[in-house]
C-alpha positions as CSV (number, residue, x, y, z in Angstrom):
1,M,-13.4,-0.2,9.3
2,T,-16.2,1.7,10.5
3,S,-16.6,4.2,13.6
4,R,-19.2,3.2,16.0
5,N,-21.5,5.4,17.3
6,G,-20.1,8.5,15.2
7,T,-17.1,8.8,17.6
8,S,-13.3,8.3,16.9
9,D,-12.7,5.9,20.0
10,S,-14.6,3.0,19.0
11,Y,-14.3,1.2,15.8
12,D,-15.7,-2.2,14.0
13,I,-13.3,-3.8,11.7
14,T,-15.3,-6.3,9.6
15,L,-13.3,-9.3,7.9
16,R,-14.2,-11.9,5.5
17,A,-14.1,-15.4,7.0
18,S,-12.0,-16.8,4.2
19,L,-9.1,-14.5,5.1
20,I,-8.5,-17.4,8.1
21,H,-7.2,-19.8,5.3
22,E,-6.3,-17.3,2.6
23,S,-2.5,-16.9,1.8
24,L,-1.0,-13.3,1.4
25,S,0.2,-14.0,-1.7
26,D,-3.5,-15.2,-3.1
27,F,-5.1,-12.2,-1.3
28,L,-2.6,-9.7,-2.8
29,T,-2.8,-11.3,-6.2
30,T,-6.8,-11.0,-6.3
31,K,-6.5,-7.2,-5.1
32,E,-3.8,-6.3,-7.7
33,Q,-5.3,-8.0,-10.7
34,R,-8.2,-5.5,-10.2
35,V,-6.3,-2.9,-11.8
36,F,-5.8,-4.8,-15.1
37,R,-8.5,-5.6,-17.6
38,N,-9.0,-9.5,-18.2
39,P,-6.3,-10.6,-15.7
40,A,-7.5,-14.4,-15.8
41,R,-4.2,-15.3,-17.6
42,G,-2.2,-14.1,-14.5
43,I,0.3,-11.8,-16.1
44,V,0.7,-10.0,-12.8
45,T,1.1,-12.0,-9.5
46,V,2.1,-10.7,-6.3
47,R,4.0,-12.8,-3.7
48,G,3.9,-11.7,0.0
49,E,6.0,-13.6,2.6
50,G,6.5,-13.5,6.2
51,V,2.4,-13.4,7.5
52,S,-0.9,-14.9,6.5
53,A,-3.5,-12.6,4.8
54,L,-5.4,-12.1,8.0
55,T,-2.5,-10.6,9.8
56,Y,-1.7,-8.2,6.9
57,V,-5.3,-7.1,7.0
58,L,-5.1,-6.7,10.7
59,V,-2.1,-4.5,11.1
60,H,-3.5,-2.6,7.9
61,E,-7.0,-1.9,9.4
62,S,-5.3,-1.1,12.7
63,T,-3.2,1.3,11.5
64,H,-6.5,2.9,9.9
65,V,-7.7,3.1,13.4
66,V,-4.5,4.7,14.7
67,D,-4.5,7.3,12.0
68,A,-8.3,8.1,12.6
69,T,-7.7,8.3,16.4
70,L,-4.8,10.6,16.2
71,G,-5.6,12.4,12.9
72,L,-2.2,11.8,11.4
73,T,-2.8,11.8,7.6
74,R,-5.0,15.2,8.3
75,D,-2.0,16.6,9.4
76,L,0.2,17.6,6.2
77,R,3.0,18.5,8.4
78,V,3.7,14.9,9.2
79,P,6.8,13.9,7.6
80,L,5.1,10.4,6.1
81,V,2.2,12.4,4.7
82,S,4.1,15.8,3.4
83,D,6.9,13.7,1.5
84,A,4.2,12.3,-0.4
85,W,0.7,14.1,-0.4
86,T,-0.6,17.7,-0.6
87,A,-4.3,16.6,0.1
88,R,-5.9,13.4,1.2
89,T,-5.9,12.0,-2.6
90,E,-3.6,14.6,-4.2
91,P,0.1,13.6,-4.4
92,V,2.9,16.0,-4.2
93,A,3.5,17.5,-8.0
94,R,6.8,15.4,-8.5
95,F,4.6,12.2,-8.5
96,A,1.5,13.5,-10.2
97,S,1.8,12.6,-13.7
98,E,3.5,9.2,-13.0
99,P,1.4,6.6,-14.8
100,V,1.3,4.6,-11.4
101,L,-1.3,7.3,-10.2
102,N,-4.0,6.6,-12.9
103,T,-5.1,3.1,-12.0
104,A,-8.4,1.7,-10.7
105,F,-7.4,2.2,-7.3
106,R,-7.6,6.0,-8.1
107,G,-10.8,5.6,-9.8
108,A,-9.7,5.1,-13.4
109,A,-10.5,2.4,-15.9
110,P,-8.8,-0.9,-15.8
111,I,-5.7,-0.9,-17.8
112,P,-4.4,-3.3,-20.2
113,E,-1.8,-6.1,-19.0
114,S,0.5,-4.9,-21.5
115,D,1.1,-1.7,-19.4
116,A,2.2,-3.6,-16.6
117,I,5.8,-3.3,-16.8
118,S,5.4,0.4,-17.3
119,V,3.2,1.0,-14.2
120,Y,5.4,-0.7,-11.6
121,R,8.5,0.8,-13.2
122,S,6.8,4.0,-12.6
123,L,5.8,2.8,-8.8
124,S,9.4,2.2,-8.1
125,R,10.1,6.1,-9.0
126,T,7.7,6.9,-6.0
127,P,7.5,6.3,-2.3
128,F,4.5,4.5,-2.7
129,V,5.1,0.5,-1.6
130,S,2.1,-0.6,-3.6
131,L,-0.4,0.3,-6.2
132,Y,-3.3,0.3,-3.4
133,A,-1.1,3.1,-1.4
134,T,-1.5,5.4,-4.3
135,A,-5.2,5.6,-3.5
136,S,-5.0,8.1,-0.8
137,S,-3.0,9.5,2.2
138,S,-4.7,7.0,4.4
139,E,-4.1,4.1,2.5
140,D,-0.4,5.0,1.6
141,L,0.1,5.2,5.8
142,A,-1.4,2.0,6.2
143,E,0.2,0.2,3.8
144,L,3.7,1.8,4.8
145,V,3.7,0.6,8.1
146,S,1.8,-2.7,7.5
147,W,4.6,-3.8,5.2
148,Y,7.5,-2.0,7.6
149,V,6.2,-4.4,10.2
150,I,6.1,-7.5,7.9
151,A,9.5,-6.8,6.8
152,T,11.4,-5.8,10.1
153,Q,9.4,-7.7,12.6
154,H,8.4,-10.9,10.4
155,R,11.2,-11.1,7.8
156,G,8.9,-10.7,5.3
157,S,8.9,-9.6,1.7
158,L,6.8,-8.4,-1.1
159,T,7.4,-9.2,-4.7
160,I,5.3,-8.3,-8.0
161,D,5.9,-10.9,-10.9
162,V,5.0,-9.7,-14.6
163,R,4.7,-12.5,-16.9
164,T,4.0,-13.5,-20.5
165,G,1.0,-15.1,-21.5
166,D,2.8,-18.5,-21.6
167,G,4.1,-17.7,-18.3
168,R,7.6,-16.7,-18.7
169,L,9.0,-14.3,-16.2
170,V,9.6,-10.6,-17.7
171,E,10.5,-8.7,-14.8
172,A,10.0,-9.0,-10.8
173,F,9.8,-6.0,-8.6
174,E,10.3,-5.8,-5.2
175,P,8.8,-2.4,-3.5
176,L,10.3,-2.9,-0.1
177,R,13.6,-2.3,-1.8
178,F,12.6,0.8,-3.8
179,P,14.7,3.9,-2.5
180,G,11.8,6.1,-2.2
181,V,10.1,3.6,-0.1
182,R,13.3,2.9,2.3
183,A,13.8,6.5,2.5
184,R,10.5,6.6,4.5
185,F,11.1,3.8,6.9
186,P,12.9,5.9,9.3
187,G,9.6,7.9,9.5
188,V,7.7,4.6,10.2
189,E,10.1,3.7,13.0
190,A,9.4,7.1,14.3
191,L,6.0,6.7,14.4
192,L,5.8,3.7,15.9
193,A,7.9,4.9,18.4
194,R,5.5,7.8,19.2
195,R,8.1,10.3,17.8
196,F,5.8,11.2,14.8
197,M,4.3,14.6,15.8
198,P,6.3,17.8,14.3
199,D,8.0,20.2,16.5
200,A,6.0,22.9,17.7
201,G,7.0,26.3,15.8
């Protein structure tokens, strides 16, 4: 997404043509595997249900447009920001030491697939709905709003499967059921109802 003519009232969103035919699960799995070293064995796969990859990306990028236009993640008083971030890329202190904050989405080197379980267990202790959401406050908002819409309006689901090299399922993670994520859903509902700005004074 780019702002047109240097303003914040007109944006261009460029999408890969292959998104038209790509399933959400394939799109998310390809994206997720960038976090891990040598992911070709399929140790980590993502199941996204409810919408197509194209719809997910459009909701995600549209949320960025709203955020950039209204300056939501620039205002640390907004509850959906203040509960997780102290600055654009700085999480609040209680999450800063979590392993999930040390992945390629935050500039770290790819990690061994053997660390996948600990990374996703770490994710479950945070308010972030995905590894990608940890990249910045703006990505966090876009991911949270997107998955709230998919879950509530399209009855969608998100599951991350971690398997052994021979395909045996070790553990399945459902971020939309994580307590920290669910605790933020009322804030998303308020945002979508345009009741998101903090009270004056």
